[in-house]
N, C-alpha and C positions, 0 to 999 in steps of 0.2 A: 413264574418263574423270573426271581430277582435278578437287574443286572449290577454286575460288582465292577466298579472302577478303580483300576490299581495307580496311583498315583507315586511316581519316582521323582525323587528329588537328588539331583544331581550334586556331587562333591567336588568342589572346587578348593581341595586342599594342596594348593600350591600356589608358588611366588614366581613371577615373570619378571625378566629382563629383557629389554629389547636393545639388541647389538646393530648397530650401522656400519657396514663393512663392505667393501667390493672385492673381496678375495675369496677363492674358493672355498667351500666348506671343509675339504681335508686340511687346508693350510692353516683357516682360522681354528680349528679343532687342536692344531698342533699347537698355536700359538697360547690357545687359554690353556692347554697340558702346562706349556713351560711356565706361563705366568703364574699359575695357580697352583703348580704341583699335581696336576689332576692326571688322571688316566682315560681320558674320553676315548673311547672306541666307537668305530663304525658297525652300526647294526643295520639290520634291513629298512630300506625305506618305509617312512610313514604313510599310510595311504590312508584317504578319505575319498565318499563318493560325493559329490555336489552336483545336485540336480541331473543325476546318472552319468554325469563325467567324473572318472577315476582320476585322482590326483595323489601325485606321489612327492613326497618332499624326503630329502636328506636327515638322516637322524644319527645323532651319537649319542653314547650314555656312558655315565661313570657313576659306580655306587660306591660309596663312602660307607663301609660296613662299621668304622669305628664310632664314627659321628650318626650312625642311623639315616643319614641324607642321601638322596637320590639327584643326580644332574642330569639335565637331557639338554642337548643340543639340537636345536631344528631349525631348519631351512624356512623362511616365511614366503619363497617363492619358487616356483615349478614352472615346467614350461606350458602350462595351460591353467595357472590360477595365482591365487595369494591365499597362504592358509588364514591369516586374520585379516581381512578386506581393510578395518578400520586402522590398522596399524601399517600401512602402506611403505611409511619410511624406515621401516625396520627390516634388515637383511636376514636377521636371524632373531632367535629368542633363547635364552639360557631358562629353562624350566626348573625349579627347585623343589623337592618334594623331600619335607623332612622338617624338623626345627634347626636353624641356624643358632649359634651362641650369639648374645647381643653385639650389636656392631660389625659382625662378622659379615653380613649383607653388602654394608656400605663400603667395606675394606675390598668386597670382591668385586662390587661394581667397579671402585677405582683403579683396581688394579687390570681389569680387561679395558677400562678406559685408556690407561697408559700403553696398551699395546699399540705399536706402530701403526699396522694397518686398519685399526679400529678408528672411525669417524666421530661416533657418540655411544655413550650405554646410559641407558635409564631405566627406572623401575617402572613396570606398568600394574595398574590396578586392574587385577581381574574381574572383578565383579563390574567395572564400568564396559567391559568388552561384549558386545552382542553377539559375535560368534564365540564366544570362549566354548563353546560345546566342540567344535572342532580340536581341542587341546586335549580331549578325554581319552585314553588309552588305557 
């Protein structure tokens, strides 16, 4: 009998923004909502298994139906691990699924950077991340 092998190619069709801030997740979510006129809402925590260890990260979402863009605010830290270890300096990630109009991403990053409790904000090249599969849901 012939052996068949299934190859699955993961689709990383999102953009990622790293956010450094020492405030609690709900406070950052509120500040982003105010600055960007978003409506980020708390969802169930995002859970992954790493080497048999269950890790749970706070998770907020906002679906912009008008522009067909999804925004997710994900904590990079939990009590027993880091979601993306190669991005230890990031406290949170803003994941963007969908197409932003020209220049809108830079404007978004600038507005988040101007939030009082945000230390820095920067774009992350998803293709360069070793543990990018942790962001697939």
